[in-house]
N, C-alpha and C positions, 0 to 999 in steps of 0.2 A: 420603491421605484425601479431598483435594479430588476425584481422579478416581473414586472409590468414590461420593462423593455425585452426581457428574454421572451415572454410569451408573445409579444407583438412581432418580433422579428424572427421567430422560430421557423416559420414556413419559408421565408427568404433565405434563412441560413441553410436549411436543409437543400434548397435549390443551389446554392453556392457549393456545398459539399458534393452535391451529385456531379456538378460539372468538373470539380477537381478530380473526382473518381475517374471520370470518364477519360480526362487528360492524363491521368497516371497510367492507364492501360498502355500508353505509347512509350512509356519508358521501360527499360530493362530491369528486373529486380532479381537478387540472387535467389536460387531456391530455399525454400523453407526447411529447417531441420525439424524431424519428427512431425511432418504435417498432419498426421492423424490426430494429434492432440489439439489442432487449431481448426478441425474439420467440425465446426458448428456455428449456428447462428448466435451472435452475441456480440460483446465488446472485447477488443483486444488492444495491447499497448505494447510498444518497444520501450523497455525500461532499461535505463543504465544509471545504476545508483549502488546504494549499500544498505544493509540490514544491521541494526545495532539492537542486540536483545539487552533489555534492562529488567531488573527486579525492584519493583516499587512498592511503597506501602499498600497493603490490600485495601484499605478503607478508602485511599486516594483513588485507586484504579476504579473501585465499585462507583465512586462519585462522578466518574467519566461517563458512565452507562445511563441510559434512559431508564425510567421507571420499569418498562416492559422486560428489561433485562438484568440478570444478575450473575456474579461470578459463580462458577461451578464450587461445590463444596470441596473442602481441603482433602478429604478423605477419597474424592472422586478424581484426583489428579496427581502427577508426580510430586514427590518432595523436592521443594526448590532451594537452592542456596540461599539461606537466610531464613528457612523455616516456613511456618504456615502464617506468619505475619506479613508476608511478600506475595506479589503475584507478577508474573512475566508481562512485559509489555514489549512489543518490537517496533523500533523506529525504522521506517523504510523510506529513504531520502534519495531523490534522485531527479532525472529528467525523462519525460515520457513523450511518446508520440502516439496518440491514440487513434482508434479507428473502429468501425463496424465491419464485422465479419458477414459476407454476403455469398450465398450460393449462386453462382452464375454457371448455368449448364452443369457439369460434373465437378467444377471446381469451387472451393471456397476461396474468396478473394477479400481483401481489407480495403475499404473505403476510409482513407484518413480524413478525419473530420476537422483537425487543427494543425497548425504548426507546433513543432515541439514546445514543451513548456516544463516548468518545474512544479513537482507535486511531491508532498511528503505525508505518509500515513502514520497515525499512532494506533497500532493494531494491538487488539486484546484478545488472546485465545482462551480458551476454556471458559466460555461464556454460555449462559443457559437462557432460555426464554420462560419467563415465570408460568405463561400460560399453556406451555406445550412441554410437560415434564418427560415425554417420550423421545424429544430430540437429543441426538448426541451432542456432546461439546462442540461449540461452534467460535468461529473466528468473527470479531467485530471491530470495524474501523471506527474508534471512537471520535476521532478527529482527522480531517484531512485538509492540509494546507495546500491552497493552489494558487498559482502566480497570475492567472489571466481570467478575464471576465467570463467568457462564453463556457470554458470547461467547468468554471464554478457554478454558474447559475443553471446550466443545462443538467449538470450532475444532481443538483439539488431537486430540479423540477421534474426531470425524466425518471431519474432512478431513486432519489431519497438519500444521496450521500450528504452526510454532515460536513459539508465543504465550507471553507471560509477563504475568500480572497485575501492574500497578503504579499506585501513586498518580499521577494525571495531572491537569493543569489547563490550561485554554484560556480565555483572554480574547479577545473579538472587538474589533478597532479598525477594522473595516468599510474595506476588505474584508481587510485583514491580521488578523494574530492574534499574540498572545504565546501560548507552549506550554511546558509543562514536564513532564518524566517523572522520577520518582523511583525509587531502589532500594527494592523492596518490603521488604527486610530490615532496612535501617538508616535509610531515609529520606533518604539523601544523593542530590543530583541526578545523574541520568543524561543528560538533555538539557534545555537552555535554548534557545528559540529565538524570535526576534522578527522579524516581517515588516512592512514598511513601504511604503506607497505615496508617490510623489513628491509632496510637498505643492504643488509649482508647477504640477501639473496635475491638477484635478479629475476629469478624465475621462482617465485612462490609456490611451495609445495602443495599439492592437493589437500583439502581436509579430509580428515580420516572419516570413514562411514560412521563410526560410533559418535563422534562428535557432531558431525553434520546432521545426523538423522533426529537430533533432539529439536533442532530448530526447523528442519523440513515437517515433522509431525505436527508442529504448532501452525506453521503457514500453510498446511495442507487440510486443515479443518474446513467443514462446511462454513460458508460465510452467511451471517445474518444481515439483512438489508431492512430497515424500518421505512415504510411508505406510507404515511397517515396512520390508519389502524390496521394496515396489512404488514404482515411478517413475510419476507422474502428470503427463501433459501437460495443461495447461489453457490456455483461451483468457481471459485477463484483459483485458477490453477497458474501457479509461477512457472510451470513447465521445467522444473529443475532437471529432467533429464536431457533437456537441449539447452541449458543456460551454461554460460562461462562464469565460472566461480573463481575469484580471487581472495584469499585471506587477507585481511586488513585489521590493524587496530584502530579502534575509534574512541574519540575522546570529545568532550564538549559539555555544554550546559543547557538544560532545560530551565529557562530563566524564570523568575517569579511571575505568577499569574499565566503562565504559558498553557497549562493544563485545565485548570479552574481559577476563577477569581480567588485571589488570596492565597494560592498554593505557593510554598517556598521554591527558591531556586534549587536545583538538583544537579550537581556536578557529577559527571561520569567518566569512567576510564575503562574500556572493554577490551580484552586481549583479542588477537585473532582467532578465528575458529580453529586453527591448527593448534592452538594452546589451550583451549577451554571447550567443553560441550556447548557452551552458550556464548561463543565468541562472535566476533562480527566478520563480515565479508563483503566484498563487492560483487554485484551480480549483474550481467548483461542478458537478457532474456526478452522473449515477446510472451506476455502473459495472456490468458483468455479468462474472460468473465462472462458467465451465461447463467440464466435462471433455470433452477431445477424445480422448485415448486413454490406456490404462494399459500400462505395460511392465513386464515381469519381467526381472531380469538371468539 
């Protein structure tokens, strides 16, 4: 029924979005930093949130992937803390304001589609497509928790995102946040997370290049999106060169059943990225997502 509603009201929705875009042209907006990395047709979003790297059981992470995808062999990726029995997963939690980048004359402008909403990504790097051995390691959003109806249904219908609409809450602690995602069926928690800035330093130091590069490399891999039988390769650019980064520590729980049915609860405590190559951080950025190529098995 949700999908039927999304299809029936898709054209009226686009009309409303167009009107909002025209009206937005009469409001002054601040100049964009590094505009060349946004000079594309595609989707973009203003993201205020956090990134929490985790290392989970490799078999559990593989179970998050559809049959067409598999984790890259251990000998083709870095040695992780915990050895070859674990695999990295990046929790990206925050508030987003999404839009469509359009070329108007010589400029690329953003037509915002929705009011800001909460969204959380369970991102798995070092993924390969079984049918295409020549592809480099890719990033895959194994789960996307989304707060509202239209971003959820249009993301599934138009893009192929593995989205689920959930009750979600976020309270800012400047610049950290507390975050919760609940099971839409019974209201039980799926994710609770808290990020904290070290109170001893009111101006957190910049993450060291050596530490930060480990996470940048994982989040900068080409992205795989599955839409029916098609495999789409996207450039999902977090635009780290224009982002505001604040190191934070992150702690919380992936509750039982949050990742797959029957999965056990996972407690985590992740230090700030200033203290670990795989530490957590708050990010304020406008990311850019665009299709690079589409492949058919």
